[in-house]
Every structure is written in C-alpha cells, then in structure tokens.
C-alpha positions as CSV (number, residue, x, y, z in Angstrom):
1,M,0.4,0.0,-0.4
2,A,2.7,1.9,1.1
3,D,4.3,1.8,-2.2
4,D,1.4,2.6,-4.2
5,V,1.4,5.7,-2.6
6,S,4.9,6.9,-3.7
7,R,4.3,5.5,-7.1
8,D,1.5,7.8,-6.9
9,R,2.9,10.8,-5.6
10,L,6.1,10.3,-8.0
11,R,3.7,10.2,-10.9
12,R,2.3,13.2,-10.1
13,L,5.3,15.2,-9.2
14,T,7.0,14.1,-12.8
15,L,3.3,15.4,-14.3
16,F,3.4,18.6,-12.5
17,A,7.3,18.6,-13.7
18,A,6.4,18.0,-17.7
19,I,3.1,20.6,-17.5
20,L,5.7,23.6,-15.8
21,A,8.7,22.3,-18.9
22,L,5.5,22.7,-21.2
23,Q,4.9,26.0,-20.5
24,F,7.9,27.2,-20.6
25,A,9.1,25.8,-23.2
26,I,6.1,27.7,-25.6
27,F,6.8,30.6,-24.2
28,E,10.2,30.5,-25.1
29,V,9.3,28.8,-28.4
30,G,6.4,32.1,-28.8
31,L,9.4,34.6,-27.5
32,R,11.7,33.0,-29.8
33,T,9.2,32.7,-33.2
34,W,7.3,36.6,-33.3
35,G,11.4,37.9,-31.9
36,S,9.7,40.3,-29.0
37,S,12.4,39.1,-26.6
38,E,15.9,40.4,-26.9
39,A,17.0,36.5,-26.2
40,A,15.2,36.3,-30.3
41,P,17.5,34.5,-32.5
42,A,17.5,37.2,-34.5
43,F,18.2,39.6,-31.8
44,Q,20.6,38.2,-31.2
45,G,21.7,37.8,-34.5
46,L,23.7,41.1,-34.1
47,F,25.7,40.3,-32.2
48,E,29.8,38.2,-32.4
49,N,32.5,37.4,-29.8
50,D,35.1,39.6,-29.0
51,P,38.1,38.1,-27.9
52,V,38.5,41.7,-25.5
53,L,35.0,43.1,-25.5
54,G,33.9,39.4,-24.7
55,Y,30.9,40.6,-27.8
56,R,30.7,43.6,-30.4
57,L,27.9,44.5,-32.9
58,K,28.7,41.7,-36.3
59,P,29.7,43.5,-39.2
60,G,27.1,43.7,-41.8
61,A,24.3,42.1,-39.8
62,N,20.4,42.9,-40.1
63,T,17.7,41.8,-38.1
64,R,14.0,43.6,-37.9
65,F,13.0,43.4,-34.1
66,A,9.5,43.9,-33.1
67,T,7.1,44.1,-30.2
68,D,4.2,45.5,-29.2
69,E,5.3,48.9,-28.6
70,F,7.2,49.0,-31.8
71,A,8.8,47.2,-34.8
72,T,12.1,48.9,-37.2
73,E,14.9,47.7,-38.8
74,I,18.0,47.1,-37.6
75,R,21.0,47.3,-40.1
76,I,25.4,47.1,-38.8
77,N,27.3,48.4,-41.4
78,S,30.9,47.1,-42.0
79,A,32.5,48.8,-39.6
80,G,30.3,47.4,-37.4
81,V,28.5,50.3,-36.2
82,R,24.7,51.1,-36.5
83,D,24.6,53.0,-39.9
84,D,22.1,52.5,-42.8
85,E,25.1,53.1,-45.0
86,E,28.9,52.8,-45.6
87,L,31.5,55.1,-43.7
88,G,33.8,55.0,-46.3
89,E,37.2,57.1,-46.9
90,K,36.3,60.6,-44.8
91,P,37.1,63.3,-47.2
92,P,39.0,66.2,-46.6
93,N,35.2,68.6,-45.7
94,E,33.7,66.0,-43.7
95,R,33.9,65.9,-39.8
96,R,33.2,62.8,-38.4
97,I,31.4,62.7,-34.3
98,L,31.4,59.3,-33.0
99,I,28.8,58.9,-29.5
100,L,29.5,55.7,-27.6
101,G,27.5,54.4,-25.1
102,D,24.8,51.3,-24.4
103,S,21.4,50.2,-25.8
104,L,20.2,54.1,-25.1
105,V,23.1,55.3,-28.2
106,L,21.8,52.2,-30.2
107,S,18.4,52.3,-29.9
108,V,17.1,49.3,-31.6
109,Q,13.1,50.6,-30.6
110,V,13.4,53.5,-33.4
111,P,13.9,53.6,-37.1
112,F,17.4,54.7,-37.4
113,G,16.7,57.9,-39.1
114,Q,14.7,58.7,-35.4
115,T,17.7,58.2,-33.4
116,F,19.1,61.1,-32.0
117,G,22.4,60.9,-33.9
118,E,20.7,60.5,-37.0
119,L,18.2,63.7,-36.1
120,L,21.2,65.6,-34.1
121,E,23.2,65.0,-38.2
122,R,21.0,66.7,-40.0
123,R,20.7,69.6,-37.5
124,L,24.0,70.1,-38.4
125,N,24.3,70.0,-41.7
126,S,20.5,72.6,-42.3
127,R,23.0,75.8,-41.7
128,G,24.6,75.5,-45.2
129,S,28.3,75.4,-43.8
130,P,31.1,74.4,-46.0
131,V,31.5,72.0,-43.7
132,H,29.8,68.4,-43.6
133,Y,29.0,66.4,-40.3
134,R,28.9,62.6,-40.6
135,V,27.2,61.6,-36.1
136,I,27.7,57.8,-35.9
137,N,26.6,55.5,-33.6
138,G,28.7,53.6,-32.0
139,G,26.3,52.3,-29.4
140,V,25.9,48.9,-28.5
141,Q,23.7,46.7,-26.1
142,G,24.8,46.2,-22.7
143,Y,28.2,48.0,-22.6
144,G,29.2,50.7,-20.1
145,P,31.9,53.3,-19.1
146,V,34.8,50.4,-19.6
147,Q,33.8,48.1,-22.4
148,E,33.0,51.4,-24.4
149,L,36.6,52.9,-24.4
150,L,38.1,49.3,-25.8
151,L,35.4,49.7,-28.3
152,L,36.7,53.6,-28.6
153,R,40.5,52.1,-29.2
154,S,39.3,49.7,-32.4
155,L,37.3,52.6,-33.7
156,L,39.8,55.1,-33.9
157,P,41.9,54.4,-36.5
158,V,38.8,53.8,-38.6
159,V,36.0,56.1,-38.2
160,K,38.5,58.6,-37.2
161,P,36.0,60.9,-35.4
162,D,37.0,64.9,-34.4
163,L,34.8,64.8,-31.8
164,I,34.2,61.9,-29.2
165,I,30.5,62.0,-27.4
166,E,30.6,59.5,-24.8
167,T,26.6,58.8,-23.2
168,L,26.8,57.8,-19.5
169,F,24.1,55.9,-18.9
170,V,23.6,57.0,-14.9
171,G,21.2,54.2,-13.9
172,N,23.6,51.7,-14.5
173,D,26.9,52.7,-15.7
174,I,28.6,53.0,-12.3
175,E,27.9,49.4,-11.3
176,D,29.2,48.2,-15.0
177,A,31.9,50.2,-14.3
178,S,32.7,47.9,-10.9
179,G,32.3,44.8,-12.4
180,A,34.2,45.4,-15.8
181,E,37.5,46.3,-13.9
182,P,39.5,43.5,-14.9
183,L,38.8,44.6,-18.8
184,L,40.7,47.3,-18.5
185,E,44.3,45.0,-17.3
186,P,46.3,44.1,-20.4
187,R,46.7,40.5,-19.7
188,Q,45.5,37.6,-22.2
189,R,42.0,36.4,-20.3
190,P,40.8,32.9,-20.5
191,I,38.7,32.2,-23.1
192,T,36.1,30.7,-20.6
193,D,36.2,33.8,-18.6
194,T,35.4,35.9,-21.8
195,V,32.5,33.3,-22.2
196,R,30.8,34.0,-18.4
197,E,31.0,37.2,-18.5
198,A,29.5,38.3,-21.8
199,T,26.6,36.0,-21.1
200,I,26.4,37.8,-17.7
201,T,26.4,41.2,-19.4
202,R,23.5,39.5,-22.0
203,L,21.5,38.2,-19.3
204,R,21.7,41.7,-16.9
205,R,20.8,43.7,-20.4
206,I,17.5,41.9,-20.5
207,V,16.8,42.2,-16.9
208,R,17.3,46.1,-16.8
209,S,15.6,46.8,-19.5
210,S,12.5,46.4,-18.2
211,M,11.4,48.7,-14.7
212,V,8.6,45.7,-13.8
213,L,11.8,43.0,-13.6
214,Q,13.6,45.9,-11.3
215,V,10.9,46.5,-8.9
216,L,10.1,42.1,-8.9
217,R,13.7,42.2,-8.1
218,L,12.9,44.5,-5.1
219,R,9.9,43.1,-4.2
220,V,12.0,40.2,-4.2
221,L,14.3,41.5,-2.1
222,A,12.6,42.8,0.5
223,A,10.2,40.0,1.0
224,T,13.2,37.6,2.1
225,Q,14.7,40.7,3.7
226,R,11.2,40.5,6.1
227,F,11.4,36.7,6.5
228,T,14.7,36.5,7.3
229,R,14.7,39.7,9.8
230,T,17.9,41.7,7.8
231,A,17.6,44.6,6.5
232,G,19.9,46.6,4.0
233,P,20.9,48.8,1.0
234,P,18.7,48.8,-2.9
235,E,21.0,46.9,-4.9
236,P,21.4,46.5,-8.1
237,P,21.5,48.3,-10.1
238,L,19.8,50.8,-7.6
239,Q,22.9,50.8,-5.4
240,S,24.2,54.2,-7.4
241,Y,21.2,55.9,-6.0
242,A,21.3,54.7,-2.8
243,A,21.3,58.3,0.3
244,H,24.1,55.7,1.8
245,P,26.0,53.6,-1.1
246,A,28.2,50.3,-0.9
247,P,31.8,50.6,-1.1
248,R,31.6,49.2,-4.8
249,I,29.7,52.5,-5.8
250,D,32.8,54.5,-4.8
251,R,34.9,52.5,-7.1
252,G,33.0,52.1,-10.0
253,L,33.2,56.0,-10.1
254,A,37.3,55.5,-9.1
255,I,36.9,53.9,-12.2
256,I,34.7,55.8,-14.9
257,H,37.3,58.8,-14.0
258,R,39.8,56.6,-15.5
259,V,38.0,55.4,-18.5
260,I,36.5,59.6,-19.2
261,Q,40.8,60.6,-19.0
262,Q,41.4,57.6,-21.1
263,M,39.0,58.6,-23.8
264,Q,40.5,62.4,-23.3
265,Q,43.8,61.5,-23.9
266,E,44.0,58.6,-26.2
267,G,40.7,60.9,-28.4
268,S,43.1,64.0,-28.3
269,A,46.4,61.9,-29.4
270,A,44.4,61.1,-32.7
271,G,42.8,64.3,-33.1
272,A,39.6,63.8,-31.2
273,R,37.6,66.2,-29.2
274,T,36.0,64.4,-26.1
275,A,32.8,65.3,-24.3
276,V,30.7,63.8,-22.1
277,M,26.6,63.7,-21.7
278,L,24.7,61.8,-19.1
279,M,21.8,60.0,-19.7
280,P,19.4,59.7,-16.7
281,A,17.1,56.4,-16.2
282,R,13.3,57.0,-17.1
283,F,12.1,57.0,-13.4
284,Q,14.2,59.9,-13.2
285,V,11.6,61.2,-15.6
286,N,8.7,59.4,-14.8
287,D,6.9,60.2,-11.9
288,E,5.0,56.8,-11.1
289,D,8.0,54.5,-11.6
290,Y,9.4,56.8,-9.2
291,G,7.4,56.3,-7.1
292,H,7.0,52.3,-7.3
293,L,10.5,52.1,-7.3
294,R,10.8,54.2,-3.9
295,D,8.3,52.0,-1.9
296,A,10.4,49.2,-3.0
297,V,13.7,50.1,-2.1
298,T,11.5,51.8,1.2
299,Q,10.8,48.5,1.6
300,S,14.0,46.6,1.3
301,G,16.0,48.6,3.7
302,G,17.1,51.2,2.0
303,T,16.2,54.6,1.0
304,L,16.1,56.2,-2.9
305,V,18.1,59.5,-4.4
306,R,16.3,60.4,-7.2
307,D,18.8,62.6,-8.4
308,A,21.9,60.5,-6.7
309,A,24.1,58.6,-9.3
310,G,24.4,61.2,-11.8
311,E,25.2,64.4,-9.1
312,R,27.7,61.3,-8.2
313,I,29.2,61.1,-11.9
314,D,29.2,64.8,-12.3
315,Q,30.7,65.6,-9.4
316,A,33.2,62.7,-10.0
317,L,34.6,64.3,-13.6
318,R,34.8,67.9,-12.5
319,D,38.7,67.7,-12.4
320,I,38.9,66.3,-16.1
321,P,39.0,69.4,-18.9
322,V,35.8,67.5,-20.8
323,Q,32.5,69.9,-21.4
324,R,29.7,67.9,-19.9
325,L,25.7,67.9,-20.8
326,D,22.8,66.4,-18.6
327,V,19.9,65.8,-20.8
328,L,17.9,64.7,-17.9
329,P,16.3,68.6,-17.0
330,P,15.4,68.5,-20.8
331,L,13.5,65.3,-20.9
332,R,12.0,66.6,-17.6
333,A,10.6,69.2,-18.7
334,V,8.8,67.3,-21.5
335,G,7.6,64.4,-18.2
336,A,5.4,62.4,-20.9
337,D,6.5,60.4,-24.2
338,V,10.1,60.5,-24.0
339,F,10.5,56.9,-22.8
340,F,8.5,53.7,-24.4
341,Q,6.5,52.2,-21.4
342,R,8.0,48.5,-21.0
343,T,11.2,49.6,-22.0
344,V,13.6,51.6,-20.6
345,H,14.2,53.4,-23.9
346,L,13.7,56.9,-25.3
347,T,10.1,57.2,-27.9
348,P,10.9,59.3,-31.0
349,R,10.0,61.9,-29.0
350,G,12.7,61.5,-26.6
351,H,15.2,61.3,-29.9
352,Q,14.1,64.7,-30.6
353,I,14.4,66.5,-26.7
354,V,18.4,65.1,-26.9
355,A,18.9,66.0,-30.4
356,E,17.6,69.7,-30.1
357,A,20.0,69.8,-26.5
358,L,22.7,68.1,-27.9
359,D,23.0,70.3,-31.0
360,R,22.1,73.6,-28.1
361,F,25.2,71.7,-25.9
362,L,27.6,71.6,-29.2
363,R,26.5,75.7,-30.5
364,E,26.8,77.0,-27.0
365,S,30.8,75.0,-25.7
366,R,32.3,76.2,-29.4
367,L,33.2,71.7,-29.7
368,L,32.8,72.2,-33.0
369,D,34.8,75.3,-33.7
370,G,37.6,75.4,-35.5
371,L,37.4,71.4,-36.8
C-alpha cells in the first residue's frame, strides 16, 4: 500500500514537472518565433564574440526587431556600427562625431533615421556650412564605460572622429564600471572568463531593460529581508541612487574617472576632442516609476535619492577637462512620451529632445569650432 502511494506521488510530481516544462517551452518558443525578446535568435544575431570585449556588433548583420510598442529594421555596417550606410573614406570637408554608449545610443526601438544621432546630423548640416558633419552611432547593447573605452580604441583608426561623445547611462554605468574593471588590465584572459562575462552581461541587459523586472527584483529582496529579519541598502541597479551606497559605488566612480580621462587622452592623441553626455534613467523623468521604485527600495530597508547617480558622476569628473551635458533637465521638462512604457529606452519624441539638447550644447560649448 505504501509503495502504491509513493508511486502515485511520483507520478503526480512527474506530471507537474512536465506541465511546467511544457509551459516554459511554449513561452520560450513564442518569444523566439515572434522576436519580441532580446533573447530571440534574430536579435542575438546582431552580435558576435570578441576576445577583448566579450561580444560586439557583427559587421554586416541585419534583422527586424518588433514588439507590441515598436517595429524596426536594424542594419550593422562593415565598420561594426549601426548605420544604413557605409562610412567610406573620410572626405577632406567632413567632420565626424562618434557617439559611444549602450542600448540608449544603439536605440533598436526606433528607425535609424529617428535616432538622436541622425537627427543631430541633419540639424548640423541644415545650416549651409561648407563642412559636412557625419554622426556615427557607436552604441552597443549592454556595454558600460569600460567596454566603450575598449571599443573606442578599435574604432579610432576606422572612424577617425573629430569629436567623441561618451554617453554615460547614469542608471547602471557606475555598477557596470565596477564589475568590468578586470577588462582594463592588459593581460590575456582565459576564453572561459570571456564567455562567462559576456553571458552575464547579456542576461543583465535583458533584466534591466524592463522596469517591471527591476521592481520585481526589489520586491523579492524586500520579502526575503523581512523573512530573515535583516535589512540593507537597495541592490543593483539602484545602489547608484542609494543615500548610503555600497563601497563598490565609489570604486565604480573611480573607474569611470579613469575611463573618461583615458578617452580624452587617447582621443586627443588621435586629433579628436572629447565630451560627456549624461543620460538619465526613466524613473528620473516618470513620477509613477519613481514612486514604485522608491516604495520598493524603502521596503528593502534603503533610501532612494532620485538624481544621486548623475550628481555623483558629475562630481567625479569635475577635474577632467571635458565638457559635460546632462539631458535630464530637457527630458524632465517634457515629461510625457519621452520613454517607452515597457522599456527604459527613448521614444521618437525623446530622441528629438536629446538631439535638440545636443545641438544646443555643441553650439554653446563651441566644441565644433576650428575642427
């Protein structure tokens, strides 16, 4: 009799596990078939492995990326950057602006012609100057400041930029810099380390692309802490905004300082000027998002300071001779419709605001004068 009960329980557990596995498989196949996830093969086909960076955009790759909020065609040219045209040789009257950054620069959510880089290019060329400006999109999904410095080194001889704009996403770049410090060391790294770090980076990229997943993570943390009767500061990616952040935040700021300093020095040696643009997180603009995250962080025992990350980066860079643009004020002034609702990325309206702010910044800073 006992054996019959055990066999019945085993059958039920096996059936339950099979149902869970089937549901997971259906969900996974659905995502991969309709391509509405960054995990979809069509989207991942934009990338290739790289022995230094872990991964980078694959030259010549093309795909269509669609969700219920947007549908875009994405083309990577032979230089390994998102562009509908090849770079070609640099004409004598051409001045090139290379914008580095992560997914907020790459901007797979909007057509290439609606990205802030392309909008900036059209604005610069609309004034009848004998100089032709070419703005190059150097964004790569999931990159942080360290990877962007390493990418710059490979792009400098290809792009030959006159101006480099490093876009720091204040929402997670401090954390990214802290975790990517080993990449700065000039040593041969085991291929297993490269593959592992590339996989972790891609998984983090998927998670942090959704505010829902960020809130869920904080809710789980809060529940765990209540169960264990412990409390602590908010966990990544919000440590950068904590009133009393973990020591790794200071380390991340120091690495960002080192990265920007090296970008400025190496860019200058190649004949390019360097500037920095600070890109805010969506909750810094969206009051509803901020309320949800603030409550979740409070429940986890921390205090969320809405603009702390950007202020910390700005303070960390003050002794470096690079001009900085913070696009939080113009985005916050508009407020509505500058970020998609299901991702942390800019809408076409958001791209317009950033392009206008960049255009004004370049004129007022005179960074293009004399190039």
